[in-house]
C-alpha positions as CSV (number, residue, x, y, z in Angstrom):
1,M,-17.5,-15.6,-12.2
2,T,-14.1,-15.5,-14.0
3,D,-9.7,-15.0,-13.2
4,S,-10.1,-11.4,-14.4
5,I,-13.2,-10.6,-12.5
6,T,-12.2,-11.4,-9.1
7,R,-9.2,-9.7,-9.3
8,R,-10.6,-6.0,-10.3
9,D,-13.3,-7.6,-7.1
10,M,-10.2,-8.6,-4.8
11,L,-8.9,-4.6,-5.9
12,K,-11.7,-2.4,-5.2
13,H,-12.0,-4.9,-1.8
14,V,-8.9,-3.0,-0.8
15,G,-10.6,0.9,-1.9
16,L,-7.7,1.6,-4.9
17,A,-8.5,2.5,-8.0
18,A,-7.0,0.0,-11.6
19,G,-3.5,1.3,-12.2
20,T,-2.1,1.8,-9.0
21,L,1.3,1.3,-9.3
22,A,1.0,2.3,-13.0
23,V,1.1,6.1,-11.0
24,L,4.0,4.8,-9.2
25,G,5.6,4.5,-12.3
26,H,6.3,0.6,-12.2
27,E,6.3,-1.1,-15.9
28,N,3.8,-3.0,-17.0
29,A,1.6,-1.7,-13.1
30,A,-2.1,-1.5,-14.8
31,G,-2.2,-4.4,-16.2
32,E,-0.7,-6.6,-12.7
33,M,-3.3,-4.3,-10.9
34,G,-6.3,-5.4,-12.2
35,E,-6.8,-2.4,-14.9
36,A,-10.1,-3.3,-16.1
37,V,-9.5,-3.6,-20.1
38,E,-10.9,-5.9,-22.5
39,T,-8.5,-8.5,-24.9
40,T,-7.8,-11.2,-25.9
41,D,-4.0,-12.4,-23.5
42,P,-3.9,-14.4,-21.2
43,I,-4.0,-13.6,-17.4
44,K,-0.4,-12.6,-16.1
45,P,0.2,-13.8,-12.6
46,Y,1.2,-10.9,-10.0
47,T,4.8,-10.6,-10.4
48,L,7.0,-9.2,-7.2
49,G,9.0,-5.6,-8.4
50,P,12.6,-3.7,-7.6
51,L,12.1,-1.9,-5.2
52,P,13.4,1.6,-6.1
53,Y,16.8,2.2,-4.6
54,G,19.8,-0.3,-3.7
55,Y,19.3,-2.4,-1.1
56,G,22.0,0.0,1.5
57,A,20.0,2.9,0.6
58,L,18.1,4.1,2.7
59,A,20.4,3.5,5.7
60,P,21.3,4.5,8.9
61,H,17.4,4.8,9.6
62,I,16.1,1.0,7.8
63,D,19.4,-1.3,7.4
64,Q,19.9,-3.4,3.9
65,R,19.6,-6.5,6.5
66,T,15.9,-6.0,6.9
67,L,15.2,-3.7,3.5
68,R,16.4,-7.6,2.0
69,L,14.1,-9.2,3.7
70,H,11.1,-7.1,3.9
71,H,10.3,-7.2,0.1
72,D,12.3,-10.5,-1.1
73,K,10.9,-12.5,1.3
74,H,7.6,-11.3,3.5
75,H,6.3,-8.8,0.3
76,A,7.2,-11.8,-2.6
77,G,4.9,-13.7,0.7
78,Y,2.3,-11.8,-0.4
79,V,3.0,-11.8,-4.1
80,K,3.2,-16.1,-3.7
81,G,-0.3,-16.3,-1.4
82,L,-1.9,-13.7,-3.6
83,N,-1.5,-15.5,-6.7
84,A,-2.0,-18.9,-5.3
85,A,-5.6,-17.6,-3.9
86,L,-6.5,-16.8,-7.6
87,D,-5.8,-19.7,-8.9
88,K,-7.4,-22.0,-6.4
89,I,-10.6,-19.4,-6.6
90,A,-10.4,-20.1,-10.9
91,A,-10.0,-23.8,-10.1
92,A,-13.5,-23.4,-8.2
93,A,-15.7,-20.8,-11.3
94,R,-14.6,-24.0,-13.2
95,T,-15.3,-27.2,-11.6
96,S,-18.1,-25.1,-8.9
97,D,-16.5,-26.1,-6.1
98,T,-18.5,-23.1,-4.4
99,A,-17.8,-24.1,-0.6
100,S,-13.7,-23.4,-0.9
101,V,-15.0,-19.4,-2.4
102,K,-15.1,-18.3,1.1
103,Y,-12.5,-19.7,2.6
104,W,-9.8,-18.0,-0.9
105,A,-11.3,-14.7,-1.0
106,R,-10.3,-13.5,2.4
107,D,-7.0,-15.2,1.3
108,A,-6.9,-13.6,-1.5
109,A,-8.2,-9.8,0.1
110,F,-5.1,-10.9,2.7
111,H,-2.4,-11.3,-0.2
112,G,-3.7,-8.4,-2.3
113,S,-3.7,-5.9,0.1
114,G,-0.3,-6.7,1.4
115,H,1.0,-6.6,-2.6
116,V,-0.7,-2.7,-2.7
117,L,0.8,-1.7,0.4
118,H,4.1,-2.5,0.2
119,T,4.6,-1.7,-3.1
120,L,3.3,2.0,-2.2
121,Y,5.3,2.1,1.1
122,W,8.5,1.2,-1.2
123,A,7.1,4.0,-3.5
124,N,6.5,6.7,0.0
125,M,10.0,6.3,0.5
126,A,13.0,8.0,-1.2
127,P,16.6,8.6,0.5
128,G,17.3,12.0,1.8
129,G,13.2,12.5,1.9
130,G,10.8,13.2,5.2
131,G,10.9,17.3,5.9
132,R,7.3,19.3,5.5
133,P,5.6,18.3,1.2
134,G,5.4,21.1,-0.3
135,G,3.2,20.8,-3.3
136,R,-1.1,20.5,-3.3
137,V,-0.3,17.9,0.1
138,E,0.8,20.6,2.4
139,K,-2.1,22.9,1.2
140,M,-4.8,20.0,2.0
141,I,-2.8,19.6,5.3
142,A,-2.7,23.1,6.1
143,R,-6.1,23.9,5.2
144,Q,-6.9,20.7,7.8
145,Y,-4.9,20.7,10.5
146,G,-3.7,23.6,10.1
147,C,0.3,23.4,9.9
148,Y,2.4,20.3,9.0
149,D,3.5,20.0,13.0
150,A,0.3,19.1,13.7
151,F,-0.6,16.5,10.3
152,A,2.8,14.8,11.7
153,S,1.8,14.6,15.1
154,I,-2.1,12.8,14.2
155,F,-0.3,10.8,11.7
156,A,2.5,9.6,13.5
157,A,0.4,9.4,17.1
158,T,-1.8,7.1,14.4
159,T,0.9,4.9,13.5
160,R,3.1,4.0,16.9
161,S,-0.9,3.0,18.5
162,V,-2.4,0.6,15.8
163,P,-2.4,-2.4,18.4
164,G,-0.3,-5.2,16.7
165,S,1.0,-5.0,13.1
166,G,-0.5,-3.0,10.1
167,W,-0.5,0.2,9.0
168,G,-0.7,3.8,9.6
169,V,-2.5,5.8,6.3
170,L,-3.2,8.7,4.5
171,S,-5.5,8.5,2.1
172,L,-7.7,10.6,0.0
173,E,-11.8,10.3,0.2
174,P,-12.7,11.5,-2.8
175,A,-16.6,11.6,-1.3
176,G,-15.8,14.6,0.3
177,G,-12.7,15.7,-1.2
178,R,-10.5,15.9,2.3
179,L,-7.1,13.7,3.4
180,V,-8.4,11.3,5.7
181,V,-5.2,9.1,8.9
182,T,-6.1,6.2,9.8
183,G,-4.6,2.8,11.3
184,V,-5.2,0.1,9.6
185,E,-4.8,-2.8,12.3
186,K,-5.7,-6.0,9.8
187,H,-5.3,-4.8,6.0
188,E,-7.7,-7.0,4.6
189,N,-10.8,-4.8,5.7
190,V,-11.3,-1.4,4.7
191,D,-11.7,1.2,7.2
192,I,-13.7,3.8,4.8
193,I,-14.7,2.5,1.7
194,G,-13.1,3.9,-0.9
195,A,-10.2,5.7,-0.1
196,V,-7.3,5.9,-2.1
197,P,-4.0,5.0,0.4
198,L,-1.2,8.4,-1.0
199,L,0.8,7.2,1.7
200,V,1.0,4.7,3.4
201,C,4.2,3.4,6.8
202,D,4.5,-0.6,7.7
203,V,4.3,-1.0,11.3
204,W,4.0,-5.2,10.9
205,E,7.4,-5.7,13.8
206,H,9.4,-7.3,10.5
207,A,9.8,-4.3,8.7
208,Y,11.7,-2.3,11.8
209,Y,12.1,-5.2,14.3
210,L,16.0,-5.8,13.8
211,K,17.0,-2.5,14.3
212,Y,15.0,-0.8,16.8
213,Q,12.8,-3.9,18.2
214,N,10.7,-2.9,20.6
215,R,10.4,1.3,19.7
216,R,8.1,1.5,16.7
217,G,7.4,5.4,17.7
218,D,11.6,5.6,16.7
219,Y,10.6,3.9,13.4
220,V,8.0,5.9,12.6
221,D,9.9,9.0,13.5
222,A,11.7,8.4,11.7
223,F,10.2,7.0,8.4
224,M,8.3,10.6,9.2
225,E,11.6,13.2,9.8
226,H,14.1,11.0,7.0
227,L,11.9,8.3,4.9
228,V,8.7,9.7,3.3
229,N,8.7,11.0,-0.6
230,W,6.3,13.6,-1.1
231,D,7.2,13.9,-5.0
232,A,4.7,10.2,-5.2
233,V,3.1,10.9,-2.5
234,N,2.0,14.7,-4.3
235,R,2.3,12.8,-8.2
236,R,-0.6,10.1,-6.0
237,L,-2.9,13.1,-5.0
238,A,-2.6,14.4,-8.6
239,E,-4.3,11.3,-9.7
240,A,-6.9,10.7,-7.4
241,S,-8.2,13.6,-8.3
242,Y,-8.7,13.2,-11.7
243,R,-10.6,10.0,-11.5
244,R,-12.4,12.0,-8.8
245,R,-13.6,13.9,-11.9
């Protein structure tokens, strides 16, 4: 098992198509996320991309201190942990130390999923965002849920009720060609294999506690009403639909 295969297998485990970050506009993202391209170039470690806006851009809904700590400390920790886990797996492959692989594979899944979901989370928000989505997302929501308000209530309720720490996720389930809303408690465990996340809301306490304390519902409402970048969600849907053909 090589390091490059490990990276691709990890991404399959979290249910994302290769090149996810390229769709979000991050430079070199396809290579970073393990795109299956034959190359003789050395494998580069994962890196923490910059936020697509300033630290204070989402205020007053997410304050500058929370955003700085969340991105520079928590997200950076996932990137560091992912690189460390993959290095350990590569070392195990060289030495045939298979006894340690089970632990490090789980560690890679945990940190890798955290890295992917946080990258989506930043792109899912924009200053002056929120409101109704428009485009194909709105049409699919209307077809499945009847109207946007019904969908928003389902997404918010699912996200608020995630036990402990986790994520609210809107995905495209490609086999059925439908949207699905799920609550993810342990983000290294995929709830529907192959579903492509389009919109994610982080409800680990570090995402909101400095401003909202235990009022997770208020944070989720602010996310939906003022922060969601529906243009990014529509781009994700278009890319996921194209890959399904």
